[in-house]
SEFITOR-18413 format. One record per residue (C-alpha): residue number from 1; x, y, z. Coordinates in nm, 4 decimals. Example, Ala and Ser with C-alpha at 12.3 -4.5 7.8 and 13.67 -1.06 7.14 Angstrom:
BEGIN
vexdren	c1	c2	c3
1	1.2300	-0.4500	0.7800
2	1.3670	-0.1060	0.7140
END
This chain:
BEGIN
vexdren	c1	c2	c3
1	-0.2872	1.5421	1.2687
2	-0.6168	1.4605	1.1026
3	-0.7512	1.5311	0.7527
4	-1.1036	1.4700	0.6282
5	-1.0787	1.3499	0.2701
6	-1.3504	1.5149	0.0610
7	-1.2559	1.3723	-0.2794
8	-0.9908	1.1818	-0.4686
9	-0.9293	1.1217	-0.8368
10	-0.6903	0.8795	-0.9991
11	-0.4348	0.6840	-0.8007
12	-0.4208	0.8073	-0.4403
13	-0.2703	0.5686	-0.1868
14	-0.0640	0.5244	0.1274
15	0.2802	0.3772	0.0677
16	0.5492	0.2447	0.2974
17	0.8366	0.0028	0.2396
18	0.5999	-0.2315	0.0598
19	0.5436	-0.6058	0.0856
20	0.8349	-0.8444	0.0584
21	0.8332	-1.2216	0.0500
22	0.4931	-1.2667	-0.1148
23	0.5781	-1.2665	-0.4839
24	0.5451	-1.6457	-0.4998
25	0.1810	-1.5941	-0.3994
26	0.1203	-1.3421	-0.6784
27	0.1377	-1.0326	-0.4530
28	0.3064	-0.7249	-0.5999
29	0.5682	-0.5505	-0.3841
30	0.3920	-0.2075	-0.3780
31	0.5811	0.0812	-0.2139
32	0.6411	0.4305	-0.3589
33	0.6816	0.4425	-0.7366
34	0.9209	0.7396	-0.7050
35	1.1229	0.6296	-0.4031
36	1.3465	0.9356	-0.4027
37	1.0606	1.1867	-0.3935
38	0.8953	0.9864	-0.1149
39	1.2222	0.9822	0.0795
40	1.2617	1.3597	0.0415
41	0.9144	1.4266	0.1805
42	0.9711	1.1841	0.4670
43	1.3140	1.3307	0.5477
44	1.1551	1.6697	0.6130
45	0.9366	1.5285	0.8915
46	1.1615	1.2745	1.0608
47	1.1598	0.9709	0.8293
48	0.8809	0.8003	1.0247
49	0.5846	0.6099	0.8855
50	0.3982	0.5813	0.5557
51	0.3632	0.8630	0.3023
52	0.0712	0.9618	0.0818
53	0.1220	0.9109	-0.2923
54	-0.1004	1.1247	-0.5154
55	-0.1027	1.0201	-0.8793
56	-0.4149	1.2230	-0.9518
57	-0.5765	1.4627	-0.7072
58	-0.6895	1.4828	-0.3473
59	-0.9012	1.7436	-0.1690
60	-0.9121	1.7399	0.2108
61	-0.9926	1.9616	0.5081
62	-0.7717	1.9799	0.8167
63	-0.9545	1.8734	1.1344
64	-0.6501	1.8684	1.3619
65	-0.3531	2.0938	1.3020
66	-0.0129	1.9636	1.2066
67	0.2711	1.9732	0.9558
68	0.2832	1.8495	0.5971
69	0.5845	1.7994	0.3714
70	0.5670	1.7233	0.0021
71	0.7918	1.6474	-0.2923
72	0.7519	1.5247	-0.6481
73	0.5886	1.6507	-0.9662
74	0.2668	1.8450	-0.9164
75	0.1119	2.1183	-0.7022
76	-0.0028	2.1549	-0.3445
77	-0.2284	2.4325	-0.2173
78	-0.3428	2.5293	0.1320
79	-0.6204	2.7896	0.1693
80	-0.5918	2.8452	-0.2067
81	-0.2235	2.9403	-0.1855
82	0.0183	2.7288	-0.3845
83	0.3055	2.5943	-0.1767
84	0.6591	2.5286	-0.2880
85	0.7845	2.1750	-0.2328
86	0.8925	2.1490	0.1293
87	0.7378	2.1616	0.4753
88	0.4379	2.3711	0.5795
89	0.2025	2.4114	0.8720
90	-0.1709	2.3571	0.8364
91	-0.4455	2.4625	1.0772
92	-0.7971	2.3443	1.1557
93	-1.0333	2.4337	0.8714
94	-0.7624	2.4692	0.6062
95	-0.8597	2.3294	0.2664
96	-0.5773	2.1238	0.1185
97	-0.5515	2.0274	-0.2455
98	-0.2837	1.7998	-0.3894
99	-0.2548	1.7474	-0.7631
100	0.0061	1.5171	-0.9112
101	0.1256	1.6189	-1.2565
102	0.2696	1.2689	-1.2377
103	0.3147	1.1805	-0.8702
104	0.3635	1.3798	-0.5527
105	0.4323	1.2503	-0.2027
106	0.2930	1.3996	0.1168
107	0.4392	1.3129	0.4558
108	0.3576	1.4155	0.8119
109	0.5445	1.3665	1.1431
110	0.4809	1.0173	1.2750
111	0.3534	0.8939	0.9405
112	0.0005	0.8286	0.8194
113	-0.2004	0.5536	0.9858
114	-0.3291	0.2757	0.7639
115	-0.4614	-0.0793	0.7804
116	-0.1812	-0.3361	0.7736
117	-0.2093	-0.6243	0.5285
118	0.0781	-0.8674	0.4748
119	0.3088	-0.6404	0.6733
120	0.2349	-0.3180	0.4831
121	-0.0222	-0.0371	0.4768
122	0.0295	0.0208	0.1042
123	-0.3151	0.0658	-0.0459
124	-0.6006	0.3103	-0.1158
125	-0.6870	0.5889	0.1275
126	-1.0182	0.6110	0.3079
127	-1.2290	0.9045	0.4193
128	-0.9878	1.0128	0.6930
129	-0.6104	1.0558	0.7045
130	-0.4568	1.0527	1.0510
131	-0.1011	1.0546	1.1784
132	0.0570	0.9015	1.4847
133	0.1255	1.2424	1.6379
134	0.0589	1.6139	1.6115
135	0.3912	1.7872	1.5565
136	0.4099	2.1604	1.4810
137	0.7341	2.2047	1.2853
138	0.8941	2.5109	1.1302
139	0.8363	2.5670	0.7600
140	1.1175	2.4710	0.5229
141	1.1595	2.4851	0.1436
142	1.2836	2.2012	-0.0733
143	1.4895	2.2707	-0.3835
144	1.3515	2.0679	-0.6726
145	1.5350	1.9840	-0.9936
146	1.3613	2.1327	-1.3000
147	1.2155	1.8702	-1.5348
148	1.4142	1.8040	-1.8490
149	1.2595	1.8632	-2.1904
150	1.3720	1.5233	-2.3170
151	1.3579	1.2559	-2.0472
152	1.5896	0.9597	-2.0708
153	1.6226	0.6264	-1.8944
154	1.8996	0.3684	-1.9276
155	1.8213	0.0031	-1.9998
156	2.0161	-0.3221	-2.0168
157	1.9045	-0.5359	-2.3107
158	1.8184	-0.9032	-2.2667
159	1.7614	-0.9468	-2.6386
160	1.9146	-0.7293	-2.9138
161	1.7423	-0.3889	-2.9136
162	1.8003	-0.0597	-3.0931
163	2.0662	0.1302	-2.8983
164	1.8400	0.4343	-2.8654
165	1.4612	0.4057	-2.8493
166	1.2474	0.7173	-2.8629
167	0.8767	0.7264	-2.7968
168	0.5836	0.8904	-2.6239
169	0.4251	0.7903	-2.2937
170	0.0826	0.6384	-2.3534
171	-0.2428	0.7189	-2.1780
172	-0.2709	0.3780	-2.0082
173	-0.0039	0.4489	-1.7498
174	-0.0452	0.3613	-1.3839
175	0.1340	0.2189	-1.0797
176	0.1155	-0.1178	-1.2554
177	0.3417	0.0133	-1.5283
178	0.4311	0.2883	-1.7726
179	0.3429	0.2357	-2.1391
180	0.5591	0.3978	-2.4043
181	0.4520	0.4097	-2.7687
182	0.7671	0.3422	-2.9694
183	0.8539	0.2068	-3.3158
184	0.9717	-0.1346	-3.1964
185	0.9011	-0.4569	-3.3895
186	0.6358	-0.6565	-3.2029
187	0.8244	-0.9775	-3.2938
188	1.1254	-0.8774	-3.0817
189	1.1973	-1.1314	-2.8080
190	1.0310	-1.4582	-2.7179
191	0.6833	-1.5107	-2.5742
192	0.7155	-1.7018	-2.2490
193	0.5893	-1.6722	-1.8935
194	0.8735	-1.5358	-1.6823
195	0.9011	-1.3808	-1.3363
196	0.9011	-1.0009	-1.3557
197	0.9625	-0.7206	-1.1081
198	0.9475	-0.3403	-1.1022
199	1.1818	-0.2091	-1.3708
200	1.1430	-0.5049	-1.6050
201	1.0659	-0.4014	-1.9623
202	0.8246	-0.6005	-2.1742
203	0.7055	-0.5581	-2.5297
204	0.3308	-0.5691	-2.5950
205	0.1883	-0.7076	-2.9216
206	0.0937	-0.3488	-3.0149
207	0.4625	-0.2553	-3.0068
208	0.4263	-0.0554	-2.6861
209	0.7061	-0.0782	-2.4320
210	0.5840	-0.1684	-2.0820
211	0.7965	-0.0631	-1.7841
212	0.6670	-0.2622	-1.4876
213	0.5809	-0.0580	-1.1787
214	0.5450	-0.1473	-0.8083
215	0.1853	-0.2690	-0.8504
216	0.2612	-0.4632	-1.1664
217	0.2204	-0.8390	-1.2135
218	0.4785	-1.0854	-1.0850
219	0.4763	-1.2995	-1.4003
220	0.4068	-1.2119	-1.7605
221	0.3758	-1.3660	-2.1032
222	0.4883	-1.0679	-2.3106
223	0.8501	-1.0773	-2.4304
224	1.0891	-0.9598	-2.1598
225	1.3400	-0.7584	-2.3626
226	1.5332	-0.5471	-2.1095
227	1.5546	-0.4195	-1.7563
228	1.5702	-0.0625	-1.6400
229	1.8771	0.0790	-1.4702
230	1.7482	0.0636	-1.1074
231	1.8306	0.4254	-1.0277
232	1.6168	0.5415	-1.3231
233	1.2899	0.3903	-1.1992
234	1.2181	0.7057	-0.9951
235	1.2547	0.9127	-1.3117
236	1.0203	0.6887	-1.5081
237	0.7641	0.7143	-1.2258
238	0.7316	1.0853	-1.3058
239	0.6738	1.0396	-1.6784
240	0.3315	1.1663	-1.7835
241	0.1074	1.0667	-2.0751
242	0.2248	1.2559	-2.3819
243	0.5829	1.3051	-2.2603
244	0.8522	1.2514	-2.5231
245	1.1015	1.0067	-2.3726
246	1.4078	0.8087	-2.4683
247	1.5602	0.4754	-2.3656
248	1.9340	0.4286	-2.4090
249	2.0999	0.0861	-2.3965
250	2.3966	0.0557	-2.1576
251	2.5992	-0.2394	-2.0328
252	2.5054	-0.4245	-1.7154
253	2.8278	-0.3043	-1.5533
254	2.7532	0.0585	-1.6379
255	2.3998	0.0220	-1.4990
256	2.5214	-0.1242	-1.1711
257	2.7939	0.1385	-1.1329
258	2.5482	0.4187	-1.2070
259	2.3039	0.2793	-0.9525
260	2.5684	0.2520	-0.6800
261	2.6831	0.6082	-0.7459
262	2.3245	0.7362	-0.7464
263	2.2498	0.5690	-0.4138
264	2.5575	0.7208	-0.2521
265	2.4686	1.0644	-0.3863
266	2.1062	1.0339	-0.2794
267	2.2039	0.9240	0.0715
268	2.4325	1.2256	0.1055
269	2.1658	1.4616	-0.0318
270	1.9002	1.3252	0.2052
271	2.1358	1.3619	0.5018
272	2.2030	1.7229	0.4012
273	1.8288	1.7796	0.3609
274	1.7569	1.6531	0.7126
275	2.0283	1.8756	0.8540
276	1.9155	2.1847	0.6612
277	1.5470	2.1317	0.7420
278	1.6124	2.1142	1.1140
279	1.3475	2.0325	1.3737
END
């Protein structure tokens, strides 16, 4: 499969398993921000290779026919017709538009080809998107959970925090991190340079909460006040500027139990998805 990329806006990148073992050199881990949505798209086309993450918009024209699968929060159109999340065929000359309300993930059989750096292709897309093969698969729909009106994420406090924190997602949100405007005292926590990773929660001098994303820094001087329940990072990845959101403090044990249960459930759901989608 081959797509000619006519335009992109915002964060549009290829993502795979990311880069591991380079944090001591200041290299962020990368990888999909919403790992579950990326896994759903990949499961529909054989779980092979990198996926395309669209955190803005992409317009492309098909130059070699193939199959696309997508999942996440946004819209996808082919020939001007909006597609439901799932798997669809595209033909030569088809105009493809992908718009991420927050982030959507687009996969193709064989995976997208990208330049490898430090063991990963995670990085910006170029003028052409190509896959390892040209597979013509049957169309299949993907059932998506409706977004909740009030989005919530669980956190484990490292310093005493309000048990419930409500706020609004700020405009300066990216793969580096999600900013949430919330009424939190800027003096909370201690200022020190500490190692940080995706899901760490810092407090900016402005009082904004910073949830570190996959392209975020590996050390930081802002107060590190909490960490996100690991299974909720996918949810936070789909928060959009202006969304009303809530953080709720839970115990470390509850966070670990919830994460283990979520991973078991997700593995079962992905297995069922592969079986239902068929070849």
